[in-house]
C-alpha positions, 0 to 999 in steps of 0.5 A: 071969618064968617060966623057959623049958623048955630041954628042949622046944626043938627043934633041927635039924642042917643039913648042906651036901651040894651046892655052891651054885655055879651057883645064884642069889645068893639061894640062896647068901645063904641058905646063908651065913645058915644058917651054912654055909661048906663042903661037909659042914659041919654046924650046929645051929639052933633050929627056928623058922618063919623057919628052916623057910622058909629051909630050904624055899628050899635043900632041894635043897642041904642035909640036915636032921635033927631033934634033941631 
């Protein structure tokens, strides 16, 4: 089985910049699923279509930075 090229995997750095208080339960659940718990907390996730869809739903609450 061929080895995957780890260097080619793109990562996204996601930071919670606005509270989910006052937003829908779906938005709160999406923030939790991303691994974010507190304001200004940053997590790194592997870029995928599923992740991009989640970020599109809560783009007003998070800051997204691409990493190599």
